[in-house]
C-alpha positions in Angstrom: 0.1 0.1 0.1 1.4 3.5 -0.6 0.7 6.7 1.6 -0.4 10.0 -0.1 -0.2 13.4 0.9 -3.8 13.8 2.3 -2.8 10.4 4.3 -5.2 8.1 2.7 -4.0 4.9 1.0 -4.4 3.6 -2.4 -4.0 0.1 -3.4 -1.6 -0.9 -6.3 -4.4 -1.7 -8.6 -5.9 2.0 -8.0 -2.4 3.5 -8.3 -1.6 1.6 -11.7 -5.2 2.8 -13.0 -4.2 6.4 -12.2 -1.0 5.9 -14.2 -2.3 4.5 -17.1 -5.3 7.2 -17.1 -2.5 10.1 -16.8 -0.8 8.4 -19.5 -3.9 8.7 -21.7 -4.3 12.3 -20.7 -0.6 13.2 -21.7 -0.7 11.5 -24.7 -4.5 13.0 -25.7 -3.0 16.6 -25.1 1.0 16.0 -26.4 0.8 12.8 -28.2 2.9 9.7 -27.6 6.1 11.1 -28.1 5.8 13.4 -25.1 4.9 10.5 -22.7 7.7 10.1 -20.1 7.8 8.6 -16.7 8.4 11.9 -15.2 5.6 13.7 -16.9 3.5 10.6 -16.0 4.7 11.0 -12.0 4.0 14.8 -12.4 0.6 14.0 -13.9 -0.4 11.6 -11.3 1.2 13.5 -8.1 3.9 11.3 -7.2 7.7 10.9 -7.2 9.0 9.0 -10.5 10.6 6.5 -8.0 7.0 5.7 -6.6 5.7 5.3 -10.4 8.5 2.7 -10.8 6.9 0.5 -7.8 4.0 -0.2 -10.4 5.6 -0.2 -13.7 9.3 -1.1 -14.6 9.2 1.3 -18.0 7.4 3.3 -20.0 6.6 0.5 -22.5 5.1 -1.5 -19.5 2.6 1.6 -19.0 1.6 1.5 -22.6 1.2 -2.1 -22.4 -1.2 -1.6 -19.4 -2.8 1.5 -21.3 -3.7 -0.7 -24.1 -5.0 -3.5 -21.6 -7.1 -0.8 -20.3 -8.5 0.4 -23.3 -9.1 -3.3 -24.4 -10.9 -3.8 -21.0 -13.1 -0.9 -21.9 -14.4 -2.1 -25.0 -14.8 -5.5 -23.5 -17.2 -4.1 -20.8 -19.1 -2.4 -23.7 -19.8 -6.0 -24.9 -20.8 -7.2 -21.6 -23.3 -4.2 -21.4 -25.1 -5.4 -24.9 -24.8 -8.9 -23.8 -27.3 -8.6 -20.8 -29.7 -6.8 -23.4 -31.8 -10.0 -23.7 -35.2 -8.6 -24.4 -33.6 -6.4 -27.6 -33.0 -7.6 -31.1 -29.5 -8.5 -32.5 -29.8 -5.2 -34.5 -30.6 -3.2 -31.4 -28.0 -4.5 -29.7 -25.3 -3.7 -32.3 -26.5 -0.4 -32.5 -26.2 0.3 -28.8 -22.6 -1.4 -28.8 -21.7 1.1 -31.8 -22.9 4.0 -29.7 -21.2 2.7 -26.5 -17.8 2.4 -28.5 -18.0 5.9 -29.6 -18.9 7.3 -26.6 -15.8 5.2 -25.0 -13.7 7.0 -27.3 -15.2 10.3 -27.0 -14.6 10.1 -23.3 -10.9 9.2 -23.9 -9.0 11.6 -26.6 -5.8 9.8 -25.9 -7.1 6.5 -27.6 -6.8 7.4 -31.2 -3.5 9.0 -30.5 -2.1 6.0 -28.9 -3.9 3.4 -31.4 -2.8 5.0 -34.3 0.8 5.8 -33.3 4.1 4.8 -34.7 4.9 3.0 -31.1 2.1 0.9 -31.6 2.4 -0.1 -35.1 6.3 -0.8 -35.2 6.9 -1.1 -31.7 6.7 -3.6 -28.8 5.4 -6.8 -29.9 3.7 -7.6 -26.9 1.7 -4.3 -27.1 0.6 -5.2 -30.6 -0.4 -8.7 -29.6 -2.6 -7.6 -27.0 -4.3 -5.0 -28.9 -4.8 -7.7 -31.9 -6.4 -10.3 -29.4 -8.8 -7.5 -28.4 -9.8 -7.0 -31.6 -10.0 -10.6 -32.3 -12.6 -11.0 -29.3 -14.4 -8.1 -30.4 -14.8 -8.9 -33.9 -15.9 -12.4 -33.0 -18.7 -10.8 -30.9 -19.9 -8.8 -33.5 -19.8 -11.7 -36.0 -22.0 -13.4 -33.5 -24.6 -10.8 -33.2 -24.7 -10.4 -36.9 -25.3 -14.1 -37.6 -28.1 -14.2 -34.6 -29.6 -11.1 -36.5 -29.7 -13.0 -39.9 -31.3 -16.0 -38.1 -34.1 -13.7 -36.7 -34.8 -12.5 -40.2 -33.6 -8.8 -39.3 -30.2 -8.8 -41.2 -29.5 -9.8 -44.7 -28.2 -13.4 -45.4 -26.5 -12.5 -48.4 -24.3 -10.0 -46.1 -21.1 -11.9 -45.1 -20.9 -11.8 -41.5 -17.1 -11.0 -41.1 -17.0 -8.3 -43.5 -20.0 -6.6 -41.6 -17.8 -6.8 -38.6 -15.1 -5.3 -40.3 -17.3 -2.6 -41.9 -18.6 -1.7 -38.3 -15.1 -1.6 -36.9 -13.8 0.6 -40.1 -16.6 3.2 -39.9 -15.5 4.0 -36.3 -11.7 3.9 -37.1 -12.0 6.3 -39.9 -14.6 8.6 -38.0 -12.2 8.5 -34.9 -9.0 9.6 -37.5 -11.0 12.4 -38.3 -12.0 13.4 -35.2 -8.7 13.3 -33.7 -7.0 15.1 -36.6 -9.5 18.1 -36.3 -8.7 18.7 -32.7 -11.8 16.7 -31.4 -13.8 19.3 -32.9 -17.1 17.6 -33.0 -19.1 15.1 -31.2 -18.0 11.5 -32.1 -21.3 10.0 -31.0 -23.5 12.3 -33.2 -21.4 11.9 -36.4 -21.2 8.3 -35.8 -24.8 7.7 -35.4 -25.4 9.5 -38.9 -23.1 6.7 -40.2 -25.2 4.0 -38.2 -28.6 4.9 -39.9 -26.9 4.4 -43.3 -25.2 1.2 -42.2 -28.6 -0.2 -40.6 -30.1 0.3 -44.0 -27.4 -1.7 -45.6 -27.7 -4.7 -43.1 -31.5 -4.6 -42.8 -34.0 -6.9 -44.5 -36.0 -4.9 -46.8 
């Protein structure tokens, strides 16, 4: 356990969460290249020595940050899985909105995910991200198949391609949002895309 200035104690898990959240905030403001252990420690309000009690290196912090992003996306899957009275199409729509909202509340996500550090950096980080994408895609495909069986989604729509289209819409809109300096509502613009995508998916 770690003592902080106000005399309260924080568990290791809580402090690790604070560190990765601080890393995302720094990335959102200044990019991945500006991320240093000194900057993270300052953002959290701890010494750099204390930071190293929880992570061994900046790369390990980036791994933890990617894990946290993945956990957030998988929580969204859990949230729609309990919507047992909703149709597969309604759950897909809800998942799309939750995904956009999660990114909208964490501006560092696109600047990390699209960064050089992810694409040509640590293989462990890439592996964690690819694993999350695989799990997410499999759930999307399952929902699409369910919608096809229920007669709500066109049977001639290949489920894996539809899942990639779902994720691709989010990716390109998120890139535009990040490049524009977060100048528009990601959710509002995304739901405009969803309405057209739903027309492509739905049985006439």
